[in-house]
TORBA-211353 format. One record per residue (C-alpha): residue in three letters; x, y, z. Coordinates in nm, 4 decimals, always signed. Example, Ala and Ser with C-alpha at 12.3 -4.5 7.8 and 13.67 -1.06 7.14 Angstrom:
  resn      east     north        up
   Ala   +1.2300   -0.4500   +0.7800
   Ser   +1.3670   -0.1060   +0.7140
% end
This chain:
  resn      east     north        up
   Met   +0.0000   +0.0000   +0.0000
   Ser   +0.1336   +0.3424   -0.0932
   Val   +0.2004   +0.5994   +0.1770
   Tyr   +0.0123   +0.8609   -0.0297
   Ser   -0.3314   +0.8425   -0.1856
   Ile   -0.4508   +1.0615   -0.4738
   Val   -0.7440   +1.2733   -0.3526
   His   -0.7581   +1.4894   -0.6668
   Gly   -0.6148   +1.4546   -1.0125
   Pro   -0.6747   +1.3904   -1.3810
   His   -0.7862   +1.0476   -1.4959
   His   -0.4565   +0.9787   -1.6714
   Cys   -0.1364   +0.9583   -1.4705
   Pro   +0.1777   +0.9581   -1.6884
   Asp   +0.4358   +0.6905   -1.6135
   Asp   +0.6938   +0.9407   -1.4883
   Thr   +0.4374   +1.0964   -1.2539
   Gln   +0.3337   +0.7573   -1.1170
   Ala   +0.6982   +0.6639   -1.0589
   Leu   +0.7539   +0.9890   -0.8696
   Ile   +0.4473   +0.9342   -0.6496
   Thr   +0.5687   +0.5822   -0.5698
   Ser   +0.9141   +0.7155   -0.4788
   Leu   +0.7592   +0.9365   -0.2114
   Asp   +0.7049   +0.6253   +0.0005
   Thr   +1.0715   +0.6377   +0.0980
   Asn   +1.1134   +1.0161   +0.0946
   Ser   +1.1410   +1.1949   +0.4288
   Phe   +1.1384   +1.5509   +0.2917
   Phe   +0.7697   +1.6127   +0.3676
   Ser   +0.5844   +1.6112   +0.7003
   Asp   +0.2778   +1.3969   +0.7772
   Val   +0.0512   +1.6961   +0.8319
   Ala   -0.0544   +1.8682   +0.5101
   Asp   -0.1522   +1.7576   +0.1602
   Leu   +0.0953   +1.7668   -0.1281
   Val   +0.0226   +1.9414   -0.4593
   Leu   +0.1998   +1.7902   -0.7596
   Thr   +0.2388   +1.9573   -1.1002
   Arg   +0.4199   +1.8680   -1.4214
   Ala   +0.5616   +2.0887   -1.6991
   Pro   +0.7551   +1.9620   -2.0044
   Gly   +1.0565   +2.1017   -2.1824
   Arg   +1.0133   +2.2113   -2.5420
   Leu   +1.1689   +2.1496   -2.8811
   Asp   +1.1977   +2.4642   -3.0907
   Val   +1.0825   +2.3456   -3.4343
   Met   +1.0706   +2.6922   -3.5957
   Gly   +1.0989   +3.0498   -3.4720
   Gly   +1.3665   +3.0370   -3.2050
   Ile   +1.5334   +3.3622   -3.1133
   Ala   +1.3008   +3.5595   -3.3393
   Asp   +1.0451   +3.5462   -3.0565
   Tyr   +1.1842   +3.8592   -2.8916
   Ser   +1.1302   +4.0451   -3.2210
   Gly   +0.7643   +3.9446   -3.2511
   Ser   +0.7881   +3.6438   -3.4811
   Leu   +0.5474   +3.3552   -3.5096
   Val   +0.7003   +3.0448   -3.3493
   Leu   +0.6163   +2.6741   -3.3629
   Gln   +0.7098   +2.4740   -3.0544
   Leu   +0.6649   +2.1091   -2.9528
   Pro   +0.6346   +2.0122   -2.5839
   Ile   +0.8662   +1.7146   -2.5333
   Ala   +0.8132   +1.3947   -2.3368
   Asp   +1.0695   +1.4897   -2.0710
   Ala   +0.9322   +1.7061   -1.7914
   Thr   +0.9863   +1.8650   -1.4527
   His   +0.7625   +1.7867   -1.1557
   Ala   +0.7133   +2.0173   -0.8591
   Ile   +0.5621   +1.8892   -0.5344
   Leu   +0.4616   +2.1532   -0.2814
   Gln   +0.3502   +2.1187   +0.0783
   Gln   +0.2520   +2.4294   +0.2707
   Thr   +0.4026   +2.4799   +0.6159
   Thr   +0.2950   +2.6908   +0.9110
   Glu   +0.6312   +2.8668   +0.9448
   Pro   +0.7208   +3.1352   +0.6829
   Thr   +1.0191   +2.9441   +0.5441
   Leu   +1.0947   +2.8007   +0.2012
   His   +1.2700   +2.4644   +0.1947
   Ile   +1.3591   +2.3614   -0.1615
   Gln   +1.5145   +2.0345   -0.2715
   Ser   +1.6022   +1.9371   -0.6279
   Thr   +1.6492   +1.5744   -0.7264
   Ala   +1.7086   +1.6284   -1.0988
   Ala   +1.8283   +1.3094   -1.2595
   Leu   +2.1483   +1.4709   -1.3860
   Asn   +2.2596   +1.5723   -1.0374
   Ser   +2.4755   +1.3258   -0.8462
   Glu   +2.3569   +1.4732   -0.5171
   Pro   +2.0287   +1.6494   -0.4291
   Arg   +2.0552   +2.0265   -0.4165
   Thr   +1.8937   +2.2074   -0.1260
   Phe   +1.8100   +2.5702   -0.0538
   Thr   +1.6417   +2.7383   +0.2429
   Met   +1.5305   +3.0971   +0.2911
   Glu   +1.2858   +3.2944   +0.5011
   Met   +0.9855   +3.4385   +0.3192
   Thr   +1.0567   +3.7701   +0.4923
   Glu   +1.3729   +3.8003   +0.2815
   Leu   +1.1487   +3.8726   -0.0181
   Val   +0.9984   +4.1732   +0.1627
   Ser   +1.1619   +4.5083   +0.2449
   Ala   +1.1711   +4.6697   +0.5895
   Ala   +0.8714   +4.8776   +0.4804
   Gly   +0.6714   +4.5623   +0.4124
   Glu   +0.6842   +4.5915   +0.0326
   Pro   +0.8185   +4.3230   -0.2013
   Ile   +1.1863   +4.3708   -0.2808
   Glu   +1.2969   +4.4843   -0.6256
   Tyr   +1.3746   +4.2215   -0.8881
   Ser   +1.7298   +4.3513   -0.9123
   Thr   +1.7749   +4.2979   -0.5385
   Ala   +1.6514   +3.9411   -0.5658
   Arg   +1.8803   +3.8749   -0.8600
   Gln   +2.1823   +3.9873   -0.6612
   Met   +2.0674   +3.7918   -0.3568
   Phe   +2.0636   +3.4624   -0.5448
   Leu   +2.3988   +3.5331   -0.7051
   Asp   +2.5513   +3.6007   -0.3640
   Arg   +2.4135   +3.2760   -0.2216
   Asn   +2.5752   +3.0685   -0.4946
   Ala   +2.2391   +2.8999   -0.5416
   His   +2.1361   +3.0385   -0.8777
   Trp   +1.9157   +2.7405   -0.9556
   Ala   +1.6858   +2.8294   -0.6642
   Ala   +1.6069   +3.1685   -0.8226
   Tyr   +1.3792   +2.9886   -1.0692
   Val   +1.1782   +2.8447   -0.7784
   Ala   +1.1808   +3.1067   -0.5020
   Gly   +1.1510   +3.3810   -0.7640
   Ala   +0.7967   +3.2639   -0.8389
   Tyr   +0.6854   +3.3854   -0.4962
   Leu   +0.8309   +3.7304   -0.5557
   Ala   +0.6744   +3.7595   -0.9033
   Leu   +0.3321   +3.6673   -0.7663
   Arg   +0.3707   +3.9224   -0.4878
   Arg   +0.4931   +4.2041   -0.7135
   Glu   +0.2684   +4.1459   -1.0141
   Lys   -0.0476   +4.0024   -0.8556
   Gly   -0.0298   +4.1498   -0.5040
   Tyr   -0.0540   +3.8104   -0.3370
   Arg   +0.0743   +3.7976   +0.0233
   Phe   +0.2149   +3.4697   +0.1484
   Asp   +0.1664   +3.4080   +0.5196
   Arg   +0.2725   +3.0461   +0.5012
   Gly   +0.5927   +2.8925   +0.3717
   Ala   +0.6408   +2.5661   +0.1889
   Arg   +0.8526   +2.2617   +0.1287
   Ile   +0.9064   +2.2179   -0.2459
   Leu   +1.0545   +1.9073   -0.4074
   Ile   +1.1726   +1.9381   -0.7674
   Ser   +1.2241   +1.6297   -0.9821
   Ser   +1.3287   +1.6728   -1.3450
   Asn   +1.4429   +1.4625   -1.6378
   Val   +1.4606   +1.7570   -1.8809
   Pro   +1.8256   +1.7701   -1.9933
   Glu   +1.9952   +2.0823   -1.8596
   Gly   +2.1933   +2.3115   -2.0865
   Lys   +2.0725   +2.1381   -2.4050
   Gly   +1.8496   +2.4160   -2.5404
   Val   +1.5199   +2.2403   -2.4574
   Ser   +1.4086   +2.4832   -2.1856
   Ser   +1.4795   +2.3015   -1.8626
   Ser   +1.4541   +2.6397   -1.6891
   Ala   +1.1062   +2.7126   -1.8292
   Ala   +0.9848   +2.3687   -1.7227
   Leu   +1.1163   +2.4357   -1.3723
   Glu   +0.9538   +2.7787   -1.3521
   Val   +0.6170   +2.6689   -1.4890
   Ala   +0.5925   +2.3566   -1.2729
   Thr   +0.6764   +2.5629   -0.9646
   Met   +0.4496   +2.8596   -1.0390
   Thr   +0.1600   +2.6246   -1.1189
   Ala   +0.2127   +2.4317   -0.7947
   Ile   +0.2105   +2.7552   -0.5931
   Ala   -0.1084   +2.8749   -0.7631
   Lys   -0.2873   +2.5439   -0.7088
   Ser   -0.1718   +2.5067   -0.3478
   Tyr   -0.2466   +2.8611   -0.2311
   Gly   -0.5696   +2.8918   -0.4288
   Ile   -0.4497   +3.1743   -0.6550
   Glu   -0.6829   +3.2300   -0.9500
   Ile   -0.4536   +3.2774   -1.2474
   Ser   -0.4566   +3.1472   -1.6022
   Gln   -0.1801   +2.9342   -1.7486
   Thr   -0.1033   +3.2136   -1.9942
   Glu   -0.0508   +3.4523   -1.7023
   Ile   +0.1665   +3.1910   -1.5348
   Ala   +0.3844   +3.1750   -1.8470
   Leu   +0.4243   +3.5537   -1.8531
   Leu   +0.5143   +3.5650   -1.4838
   Cys   +0.7655   +3.2837   -1.5327
   Gln   +0.9295   +3.4840   -1.8110
   Arg   +0.9698   +3.7727   -1.5646
   Val   +1.1335   +3.5357   -1.3180
   Glu   +1.3816   +3.4241   -1.5820
   Asn   +1.4484   +3.7714   -1.7244
   Leu   +1.4610   +3.9769   -1.4066
   Ile   +1.5640   +3.7387   -1.1272
   Ala   +1.7584   +3.4582   -1.2954
   Gly   +1.8968   +3.7126   -1.5420
   Ala   +1.8478   +3.5246   -1.8698
   Pro   +1.7009   +3.7451   -2.1484
   Cys   +1.4731   +3.4826   -2.3038
   Gly   +1.1568   +3.5467   -2.5051
   Ile   +0.8153   +3.4062   -2.4129
   Met   +0.7952   +3.0906   -2.6274
   Asp   +0.9625   +2.8572   -2.3758
   Gln   +0.7270   +2.9305   -2.0892
   Met   +0.4163   +2.9357   -2.3101
   Thr   +0.4963   +2.5943   -2.4564
   Ser   +0.5700   +2.4418   -2.1173
   Ser   +0.2511   +2.5903   -1.9797
   Cys   -0.0004   +2.5671   -2.2664
   Gly   +0.1422   +2.3124   -2.5118
   Glu   -0.0501   +2.0050   -2.6238
   Gln   +0.0832   +1.6554   -2.6809
   Asn   +0.1939   +1.5811   -3.0390
   Arg   +0.0915   +1.9287   -3.1553
   Leu   +0.2968   +2.2365   -3.2377
   Leu   +0.2139   +2.5406   -3.0287
   Glu   +0.1516   +2.8317   -3.2661
   Leu   +0.2416   +3.1526   -3.0858
   Leu   +0.2722   +3.5051   -3.2209
   Cys   +0.5141   +3.6732   -2.9822
   Gln   +0.3518   +4.0191   -2.9814
   Pro   +0.3915   +3.9769   -2.6928
   Ser   +0.2179   +3.6396   -2.6497
   Gln   -0.0777   +3.5870   -2.8831
   Phe   -0.1751   +3.2202   -2.8632
   Ile   -0.2944   +3.1313   -3.2142
   Gly   -0.3638   +2.7643   -3.1464
   Thr   -0.1951   +2.4308   -3.2046
   Leu   -0.1082   +2.2434   -3.5232
   Ala   -0.1153   +1.8668   -3.5455
   Leu   +0.2066   +1.7160   -3.6743
   Pro   +0.1048   +1.5093   -3.9797
   Gly   +0.1052   +1.1386   -3.9118
   Glu   +0.3690   +1.0780   -4.1799
   Leu   +0.6190   +1.3051   -4.0013
   Glu   +0.8238   +1.2878   -3.6835
   Val   +1.0472   +1.5396   -3.5092
   Trp   +1.3491   +1.4507   -3.2979
   Gly   +1.5928   +1.6528   -3.0933
   Ile   +1.9596   +1.5568   -3.1396
   Asp   +2.1918   +1.6764   -2.8651
   Ser   +2.5200   +1.8138   -2.9980
   Gly   +2.7029   +1.7662   -2.6693
   Val   +2.7876   +2.1381   -2.6582
   Arg   +2.6363   +2.2913   -2.3481
   His   +2.3885   +2.5651   -2.4258
   Ser   +2.3076   +2.8664   -2.2098
   Val   +2.0394   +3.1219   -2.2975
   Gly   +2.2225   +3.3662   -2.0717
   Gly   +2.5431   +3.3309   -2.2693
   Ser   +2.7112   +3.6262   -2.4368
   Asp   +2.6427   +3.5123   -2.7940
   Tyr   +2.2657   +3.5008   -2.7525
   Thr   +2.2615   +3.8279   -2.5620
   Thr   +2.4830   +3.9985   -2.8203
   Val   +2.2576   +3.8941   -3.1082
   Arg   +1.9411   +3.9963   -2.9246
   Thr   +2.0904   +4.3360   -2.8432
   Ala   +2.2067   +4.3773   -3.2039
   Ala   +1.8535   +4.3138   -3.3310
   Phe   +1.7187   +4.5939   -3.1127
   Met   +2.0033   +4.8176   -3.2258
   Gly   +1.8996   +4.7487   -3.5854
   Tyr   +1.5375   +4.8256   -3.5029
   Arg   +1.6468   +5.1575   -3.3488
   Met   +1.8339   +5.2468   -3.6687
   Ile   +1.5373   +5.1512   -3.8877
   Ala   +1.3095   +5.3630   -3.6684
   Glu   +1.5223   +5.6676   -3.7437
   Ile   +1.5282   +5.5956   -4.1176
   Ala   +1.1490   +5.5544   -4.1138
   Gly   +1.1057   +5.8849   -3.9296
   Leu   +0.9492   +5.7321   -3.6177
   Lys   +0.9457   +5.9370   -3.2997
   Val   +1.2139   +5.8193   -3.0557
   Ile   +1.2134   +5.9340   -2.6926
   Pro   +1.5358   +5.8819   -2.4913
   Ile   +1.4600   +5.7794   -2.1318
   Gly   +1.8146   +5.7397   -2.0003
   Asn   +2.0417   +5.4490   -1.9046
   Gly   +2.0780   +5.3387   -2.2655
   Arg   +1.7018   +5.3067   -2.3161
   Val   +1.4624   +5.4703   -2.5602
   Asn   +1.0920   +5.4496   -2.6347
   Val   +0.9931   +5.4206   -3.0011
   Ile   +0.6489   +5.5429   -3.1083
   Asp   +0.5821   +5.2915   -3.3820
   Pro   +0.2470   +5.2898   -3.5680
   Leu   +0.4048   +5.1033   -3.8615
   Trp   +0.5194   +4.7750   -3.7110
   Asn   +0.3914   +4.7981   -3.3531
   Gly   +0.7456   +4.7811   -3.2207
   Tyr   +0.8377   +4.4459   -3.3765
   Leu   +1.1002   +4.3800   -3.6425
   Ala   +0.9102   +4.0689   -3.7503
   Asn   +0.6301   +4.2883   -3.8851
   Ile   +0.8599   +4.4288   -4.1530
   Ser   +0.8250   +4.2268   -4.4740
   Pro   +1.1388   +4.0891   -4.6409
   Val   +1.0631   +4.2963   -4.9536
   Glu   +1.0285   +4.6215   -4.7581
   Phe   +1.3436   +4.5429   -4.5621
   Glu   +1.5487   +4.4769   -4.8741
   Glu   +1.4191   +4.7754   -5.0673
   Thr   +1.4321   +5.0384   -4.7933
   Tyr   +1.6479   +4.9459   -4.4941
   Leu   +1.9016   +4.6707   -4.5563
   Gln   +2.1574   +4.8888   -4.7338
   His   +2.1606   +5.1399   -4.4464
   Leu   +2.2552   +4.8857   -4.1796
   Pro   +2.6242   +4.8274   -4.1054
   Ser   +2.7486   +4.4718   -4.0984
   Arg   +2.8993   +4.5331   -3.7539
   Leu   +2.9059   +4.8277   -3.5145
   Asn   +3.0800   +4.9019   -3.1867
   Gly   +2.8518   +4.9642   -2.8900
   Ala   +3.0110   +5.2972   -2.7972
   Glu   +2.9647   +5.4310   -3.1512
   Phe   +2.6014   +5.3240   -3.1511
   Leu   +2.5229   +5.4883   -2.8172
   Lys   +2.6918   +5.8117   -2.9217
   Arg   +2.4579   +5.8481   -3.2175
   Tyr   +2.1398   +5.6612   -3.1185
   Glu   +2.1408   +5.6904   -2.7353
   Gly   +1.9892   +5.3510   -2.6642
   Ile   +1.7536   +5.0661   -2.7524
   Ser   +1.3931   +4.9830   -2.6703
   Asp   +1.4675   +4.6387   -2.5227
   Arg   +1.4093   +4.6231   -2.1477
   Val   +1.6155   +4.3149   -2.0640
   Thr   +1.9436   +4.3795   -2.2459
   His   +2.1659   +4.6831   -2.2832
   Val   +2.4381   +4.7960   -2.5225
   Glu   +2.7948   +4.7406   -2.4005
   Asp   +3.0487   +5.0039   -2.5039
   Thr   +3.3245   +4.7584   -2.5933
   Val   +3.1234   +4.4937   -2.7792
   Glu   +3.1069   +4.4795   -3.1587
   Tyr   +2.7557   +4.3825   -3.2656
   Pro   +2.6455   +4.1920   -3.5818
   Ile   +2.3798   +4.4492   -3.6709
   Arg   +2.2809   +4.3466   -4.0230
   Ala   +2.2506   +3.9709   -3.9687
   Ala   +2.0802   +4.0041   -3.6294
   Thr   +1.8271   +4.2524   -3.7676
   Ala   +1.7569   +4.0490   -4.0806
   His   +1.7087   +3.7215   -3.8930
   Pro   +1.3646   +3.7826   -3.7331
   Ile   +1.2304   +3.9440   -4.0511
   Tyr   +1.3125   +3.6422   -4.2663
   Glu   +1.2453   +3.3910   -3.9876
   Asn   +0.8919   +3.5180   -3.9386
   Tyr   +0.8344   +3.4683   -4.3130
   Arg   +0.9770   +3.1135   -4.2930
   Val   +0.7662   +3.0188   -3.9918
   Asn   +0.4483   +3.1458   -4.1547
   Gln   +0.5294   +2.9423   -4.4660
   Phe   +0.5937   +2.6352   -4.2495
   Ala   +0.2601   +2.6779   -4.0697
   Ala   +0.0727   +2.7335   -4.3958
   Ile   +0.2061   +2.4068   -4.5375
   Leu   +0.0976   +2.2156   -4.2288
   Lys   -0.2495   +2.3687   -4.2424
   Gln   -0.2910   +2.2590   -4.6042
   Trp   -0.1054   +1.9298   -4.5739
   Ser   -0.1581   +1.6953   -4.8673
   Gly   +0.1175   +1.4392   -4.8158
   Leu   +0.4885   +1.3655   -4.7977
   Asp   +0.5566   +1.5465   -5.1230
   Gln   +0.5464   +1.8670   -4.9150
   Ala   +0.7990   +1.7449   -4.6583
   Ala   +1.0975   +1.8694   -4.8588
   Gln   +0.9556   +2.2232   -4.8475
   Leu   +0.9359   +2.2061   -4.4680
   Gly   +1.2908   +2.0741   -4.4553
   Asp   +1.4221   +2.3545   -4.6745
   Leu   +1.2611   +2.6137   -4.4463
   Met   +1.4352   +2.4571   -4.1469
   Leu   +1.7687   +2.4579   -4.3289
   Gly   +1.7196   +2.8241   -4.4143
   Ser   +1.6560   +2.9003   -4.0490
   His   +1.9720   +2.7150   -3.9506
   Gln   +2.1804   +2.9149   -4.1962
   Ser   +2.0360   +3.2375   -4.0598
   Tyr   +2.1443   +3.1390   -3.7086
   Thr   +2.4919   +3.0756   -3.8452
   Asp   +2.4986   +3.4167   -4.0140
   Cys   +2.4211   +3.5731   -3.6755
   Gly   +2.7148   +3.3911   -3.5176
   Leu   +2.5008   +3.1458   -3.3227
   Gly   +2.6195   +2.8248   -3.4859
   Ser   +2.8693   +2.5665   -3.3652
   Glu   +3.0771   +2.2975   -3.5340
   Arg   +2.8781   +2.0128   -3.3835
   Thr   +2.5330   +2.1494   -3.4580
   Asp   +2.6489   +2.2248   -3.8124
   Leu   +2.7723   +1.8654   -3.8392
   Ile   +2.4324   +1.7268   -3.7418
   Val   +2.2637   +1.9417   -4.0056
   Glu   +2.5189   +1.8323   -4.2693
   Leu   +2.4475   +1.4677   -4.1829
   Val   +2.0771   +1.5376   -4.2294
   Lys   +2.1532   +1.6830   -4.5738
   Glu   +2.3481   +1.3675   -4.6675
   Asp   +2.0210   +1.1743   -4.6515
   Asn   +1.9066   +1.3786   -4.9554
   Gln   +1.5566   +1.4024   -4.8072
   Ala   +1.4931   +1.0326   -4.8528
   Phe   +1.3951   +0.9903   -4.4848
   Leu   +1.5333   +1.3017   -4.3115
   Phe   +1.3967   +1.6242   -4.4586
   Gly   +1.5600   +1.9076   -4.2648
   Gly   +1.7182   +2.0270   -3.9434
   Arg   +1.8013   +2.3434   -3.7566
   Ile   +1.9750   +2.4555   -3.4410
   Thr   +1.7196   +2.5432   -3.1739
   Gly   +1.6541   +2.7945   -2.8987
   Gly   +1.9360   +3.0375   -2.8300
   Gly   +2.1868   +2.8550   -3.0493
   Ser   +2.5618   +2.8294   -2.9827
   Gly   +2.5354   +2.4569   -2.9230
   Gly   +2.2526   +2.2673   -2.7612
   Thr   +2.0046   +2.0635   -2.9624
   Val   +1.9221   +2.0326   -3.3318
   Ala   +1.5594   +1.9730   -3.4333
   Val   +1.5408   +1.7124   -3.7106
   Leu   +1.2312   +1.6545   -3.9237
   Gly   +1.1910   +1.3162   -4.0865
   Lys   +0.9612   +1.0441   -4.2003
   Arg   +0.7833   +0.8788   -3.9076
   Gly   +0.9609   +0.5628   -3.8038
   Ala   +1.2821   +0.6496   -3.9908
   Thr   +1.4805   +0.4631   -3.7272
   Glu   +1.7512   +0.3346   -3.9599
   Ala   +1.8303   +0.6798   -4.1025
   Leu   +1.8323   +0.8363   -3.7559
   Thr   +2.0554   +0.5630   -3.6155
   Gly   +2.2945   +0.6102   -3.9061
   Leu   +2.3146   +0.9833   -3.8339
   Val   +2.3872   +0.9187   -3.4656
   Glu   +2.6592   +0.6664   -3.5454
   Lys   +2.8291   +0.8969   -3.7981
   Phe   +2.8213   +1.1811   -3.5478
   Glu   +2.9734   +0.9613   -3.2784
   Arg   +3.2533   +0.8459   -3.5095
   Ala   +3.3337   +1.2050   -3.6016
   Thr   +3.3210   +1.3526   -3.2512
   Gly   +3.3577   +1.0686   -3.0017
   Tyr   +3.0299   +1.1761   -2.8445
   Arg   +2.7136   +0.9624   -2.8504
   Pro   +2.4312   +1.2161   -2.8819
   Leu   +2.1169   +1.2003   -2.6759
   Val   +1.8074   +1.1657   -2.8959
   Leu   +1.4895   +1.3277   -2.7690
   Ser   +1.1650   +1.1868   -2.9035
   Gly   +0.8018   +1.1925   -2.8108
   Ser   +0.5752   +1.4597   -2.6695
   Ser   +0.3578   +1.5318   -2.3656
   Thr   +0.1004   +1.7859   -2.2575
   Gly   +0.1840   +2.1179   -2.0957
   Ala   +0.1080   +2.2139   -1.7368
   Ala   -0.2426   +2.3341   -1.8273
   Gly   -0.3442   +1.9994   -1.9738
   Phe   -0.1854   +1.8058   -1.6881
   Asp   -0.3628   +2.0179   -1.4225
   His   -0.2467   +1.8926   -1.0793
   Phe   -0.2610   +1.6059   -0.8335
   Arg   -0.3370   +1.6448   -0.4650
   Leu   -0.1789   +1.3757   -0.2512
   Arg   -0.2673   +1.2915   +0.1088
   Arg   -0.0700   +1.0762   +0.3459
   Val   -0.2619   +0.7634   +0.4442
   Lys   -0.3059   +0.7359   +0.8201
   Asn   -0.0951   +0.4640   +0.9778
   Ala   +0.0529   +0.3732   +0.6404
   Gln   +0.3697   +0.1667   +0.6578
   Val   +0.6525   +0.1909   +0.4072
% end
């Protein structure tokens, strides 16, 4: 007999969730007093769109089978006890803090910048993604927490592989808090709050697609999201003849890395230059920031068509520009989560062009899926993915190993593997590969060739699962007098 019984939950319990519930029989982290609330949020595979999300592009994202679970038990004392048992960690990680540390002496929630520094100082950066949810709910929703919690995190989403392990952690945690404390909030709002946690507390300047997919994605369907800032269009079924895999390059990916940040900043620098050429009103607000009054494109590069860009703006953009030179002439950018560094040289032209052409590619990809007539269209989808990959490379976000995976896909000549592209923030991580469903032999051949060339056996991600919204939550109660 299990120590815990399910007193609330969906009819279907995924295998990984059931295994986690069973493991609680021998776990001493929780007390015998209060119920446990369990939530689940998957990582995501970036099929199309990627870094163009912060410039307002359409993106297509697949929630993967691997997920993060959060189990929360409220406590009477105002203390947070957090334990992570992620599969990739040799030892559990623990973190403890008083809830009062998230409140100033005047009784107001502390600033995000203060929290960011606090977690850096504690050398427990990973806990920012969990504890930060409490601060975001207090600052943005006005919710006051009188009770603390014990939170257990269990994840099999590969870390540093570009499949949004951080978003899965944030969404699972934020959802567990909302369900446990009875906070009425939609899963879309949860995604937006989780993005604030990542941007402003963890300090990673990601767009919204990761959190939205983890929160609102559907199994075996591509989340269709227009990132202006987060317009949920719907979901697209992946045709039965097709399958998408994630191939890990073995190069650790970090969305907070300098390459991603440099390219994002460069895109906003390009937008600032285009705004001046177009005669838009620009209002400097200090600290390297400006506001752009933009009735033409609503503030998003992705709304500029490729034809308009080529005819009117492309020739005016420098290939590269030093940050100090830019600030001297243009004063700042409209992005609120990055800033221009004086000494950095930015790839202005490529970074500005990327979201404009990527948005066109993603819309073409979606249109093909919506009018799917058979495998004869698969090559078109593959070519769009290859074009996206090349655009990443032009921005400086490629890597030798991700390029190798894409070259091995090309060697198949679209017999079974149709296309591939680096995903997420680039500079390593995972390559999304589109192929014929069940193309096991071709995929195995790719993996073996990659291993011979690099000495690294890549992890292959396959399958899909529902987002946190579809999973809902389980409420677990300890059975009286239960024996382990």
